[in-house]
NUTOR-740717 format. One line per field, with one value per residue (C-alpha): residue number from 0; x, y, z. Coordinates in Angstrom, 3 decimals, m for minus. Each point is the difference from the previous one (the first is absolute). Layout:
REM residues N
nr <- c(NUM/...)
c1 <- c(X/...)
c2 <- c(Y/...)
c3 <- c(Z/...)
REM end
This chain:
REM residues 211
nr <- c(0/1/2/3/4/5/6/7/8/9/10/11/12/13/14/15/16/17/18/19/20/21/22/23/24/25/26/27/28/29/30/31/32/33/34/35/36/37/38/39/40/41/42/43/44/45/46/47/48/49/50/51/52/53/54/55/56/57/58/59/60/61/62/63/64/65/66/67/68/69/70/71/72/73/74/75/76/77/78/79/80/81/82/83/84/85/86/87/88/89/90/91/92/93/94/95/96/97/98/99/100/101/102/103/104/105/106/107/108/109/110/111/112/113/114/115/116/117/118/119/120/121/122/123/124/125/126/127/128/129/130/131/132/133/134/135/136/137/138/139/140/141/142/143/144/145/146/147/148/149/150/151/152/153/154/155/156/157/158/159/160/161/162/163/164/165/166/167/168/169/170/171/172/173/174/175/176/177/178/179/180/181/182/183/184/185/186/187/188/189/190/191/192/193/194/195/196/197/198/199/200/201/202/203/204/205/206/207/208/209/210)
c1 <- c(32.223/m0.949/m3.621/1.404/1.522/m2.992/m0.887/m2.216/0.022/m3.499/m0.314/m3.000/m2.350/m0.515/m2.984/m0.936/m2.858/m1.031/m0.116/m2.775/m3.855/m1.677/m1.374/2.324/m2.735/m0.072/3.920/0.087/m2.369/2.568/2.977/m1.931/m0.831/3.555/1.077/m2.458/1.440/3.417/m1.152/1.166/0.145/m2.881/m1.001/m2.840/1.905/0.402/1.501/m2.486/0.911/m2.449/0.230/0.178/m1.620/3.415/0.368/2.674/m0.311/m0.918/0.504/m0.686/m0.682/m3.539/m1.640/m1.747/m3.360/m1.447/0.390/m3.024/0.059/2.590/1.898/m1.756/1.235/m1.760/0.764/m1.378/m1.500/1.058/3.705/2.632/0.079/m3.832/m0.247/3.009/m1.970/m3.147/1.448/2.509/m1.310/3.353/2.379/3.043/0.435/2.739/0.317/3.365/0.342/3.690/m0.254/m1.059/2.232/m3.078/m1.563/m3.557/m0.545/m3.657/m1.200/m3.596/m2.951/m1.703/m3.892/m1.829/m1.536/m3.762/m1.254/m1.067/3.401/1.643/m2.568/1.075/3.471/m0.528/m2.200/2.487/2.718/0.639/m1.918/3.086/0.931/m3.627/0.422/3.195/m1.666/m2.066/2.876/2.721/m0.555/2.600/2.722/m1.044/2.362/m0.607/1.486/1.176/m1.035/m2.216/m2.452/m0.478/m0.338/m2.890/m1.785/0.388/m1.719/m2.626/m1.014/0.179/m2.592/m2.079/0.231/m0.197/0.967/m3.551/m0.891/3.076/m0.512/2.578/1.041/m1.161/3.548/1.567/m0.149/1.758/1.341/0.440/3.168/m1.108/3.205/0.858/3.872/1.745/3.479/1.318/3.726/2.005/3.476/2.860/3.678/2.369/m2.929/m1.480/m3.575/m3.009/m2.616/m3.527/m2.095/m3.861/m1.798/m3.664/m0.618/m2.856/m2.067/0.332/2.283/3.252/3.149/3.021/3.897/3.249/1.950/3.872/1.215)
c2 <- c(3.898/0.870/m0.752/m2.200/m2.196/m0.928/m3.691/m2.742/m3.489/m1.306/m3.752/m0.539/m1.726/m1.098/0.089/m2.155/0.020/m3.305/1.829/2.449/m0.236/0.475/3.413/2.868/1.281/m3.155/m0.165/3.603/m1.108/m2.856/2.274/2.872/m2.380/m1.090/3.673/0.543/m3.150/1.479/3.360/1.896/3.665/1.956/m3.283/1.547/3.195/0.007/2.356/1.071/1.664/1.907/1.956/3.867/2.018/0.717/m3.810/m0.192/m2.759/1.322/m2.457/0.063/m2.384/m1.044/m2.664/m3.143/m0.269/m3.286/m2.552/m1.547/m0.254/2.806/2.210/2.548/3.467/3.308/3.717/3.278/0.178/3.515/m0.434/m0.097/m3.861/m0.263/2.164/m1.872/m3.231/1.302/1.642/m3.020/m2.982/m2.165/m0.631/m2.104/m0.791/m1.629/m1.671/m0.595/m2.172/0.302/m2.531/m2.777/1.276/0.191/2.456/m0.085/2.189/0.736/1.490/0.536/2.467/1.722/0.318/2.097/m1.887/0.346/2.420/m2.920/m1.564/3.633/0.263/m3.218/0.525/3.683/m0.918/m2.676/2.716/1.789/3.316/2.069/m1.688/0.813/3.691/0.009/m0.909/3.316/2.093/m0.424/1.646/m2.570/1.084/3.834/2.543/1.157/3.085/m2.065/m2.766/2.253/m0.243/m3.545/0.520/2.576/m2.379/m2.958/2.085/0.968/m3.436/m1.348/2.370/m0.837/m3.684/m2.386/m3.750/m0.693/2.550/0.119/m0.883/m0.938/2.922/m0.494/0.876/m3.068/m3.515/m3.247/m1.252/m3.721/m0.994/m2.651/m1.798/m1.261/m0.511/m1.118/m0.952/m1.859/0.708/m2.039/1.084/m2.451/m0.157/1.481/2.355/m3.115/0.760/m2.190/2.084/m1.605/2.026/m0.433/1.553/m0.138/m1.227/0.972/m3.008/1.399/m2.739/0.591/m1.167/m0.454/0.235/0.372/3.235/0.278/2.197)
c3 <- c(5.423/m3.428/m1.163/m2.716/2.506/1.670/m0.638/1.491/m0.953/m0.062/1.145/2.090/m2.411/m3.542/m2.535/m2.986/m2.291/1.656/3.319/m0.800/m0.325/m3.262/0.926/0.836/2.507/1.893/m0.081/1.231/2.957/0.993/m0.149/1.870/2.849/0.205/0.278/2.726/1.749/m0.417/1.580/m3.129/0.717/m1.807/m1.572/m1.994/m1.350/m3.706/m2.357/m2.520/m3.397/m1.865/m3.105/m0.149/m2.573/m1.651/m0.428/2.863/2.783/3.555/3.006/3.640/2.808/0.735/2.211/m1.230/1.651/m1.520/m2.538/m1.900/m3.815/0.188/2.373/1.873/1.383/0.944/m0.841/m0.452/m3.678/m0.344/1.055/m2.949/0.445/m0.319/m3.035/m1.641/0.711/m1.336/m3.195/m0.761/1.863/m0.457/2.978/1.121/3.588/1.970/3.525/1.419/2.956/0.886/3.074/m2.496/m2.936/m2.256/m2.209/m1.815/m3.081/m1.203/m3.218/m0.805/m0.646/2.768/0.715/2.662/2.750/0.446/2.464/2.178/m0.087/0.988/2.630/1.461/0.425/1.042/2.966/1.103/0.584/3.260/0.431/m0.137/m3.424/m1.258/1.059/m1.715/m3.249/0.280/1.258/m2.762/m3.333/m1.193/m2.435/0.208/1.412/3.310/1.814/3.140/2.312/1.866/m2.893/0.623/3.677/m0.507/m2.406/2.417/2.694/m2.370/m1.146/3.450/1.010/m2.926/0.098/3.108/m0.296/m0.272/m2.642/m2.410/m3.648/m2.794/m2.130/m3.597/m1.220/2.055/m0.734/m1.266/m3.221/m1.115/m1.943/m2.498/m0.744/m3.481/0.690/3.259/1.156/2.963/0.748/2.531/0.938/m0.798/0.114/m2.484/m1.272/m1.724/1.304/m0.588/m1.889/m0.852/m2.186/m0.737/m2.844/m0.755/m3.797/m2.195/1.246/3.782/0.742/2.247/m1.696/1.987/m0.968/1.471/m0.732/0.037/2.757)
REM end
């Protein structure tokens, strides 16, 4: 089969302006719970696009770790991703939940979480993941996997589960959303797209976009 011949006709659900809540964060929480209930695979995985120093986009999958007044995720601040976020703090993120024929697109500015917020999440992680944050010089070239194994042994000898601390170069970011789209697949490629934009009075405006 040719790639161009692959087609799916979406028909599970519909979406209208009258169906959504006033806040896109509240609406996201509703959809996220429905995705959890549907046992969507990797439900908190999102494609995160940052901006390289040459102006080109740079995307990868990261895991959402919380929703408050924004979307929370964690990384190594010295990594390529971390440095791009610090230097140009604007992102686009996308969730795709194939089981529900849904997509959520997010646009906004990022801010670093406080040390307290990063500590809270870090110490909720398994010990092996805590050690991993120390082991990996993320995005830097390494000679082979043995480098990681040696570093893992070194830090396991240095830190016990009771004495480990969070590396200063590891922590979280919050996406402060100013635009957000909820996409529901529909038949004949006439999909439903409901778009939120934050205006100058900090009020959410809701509109329908053509598919």
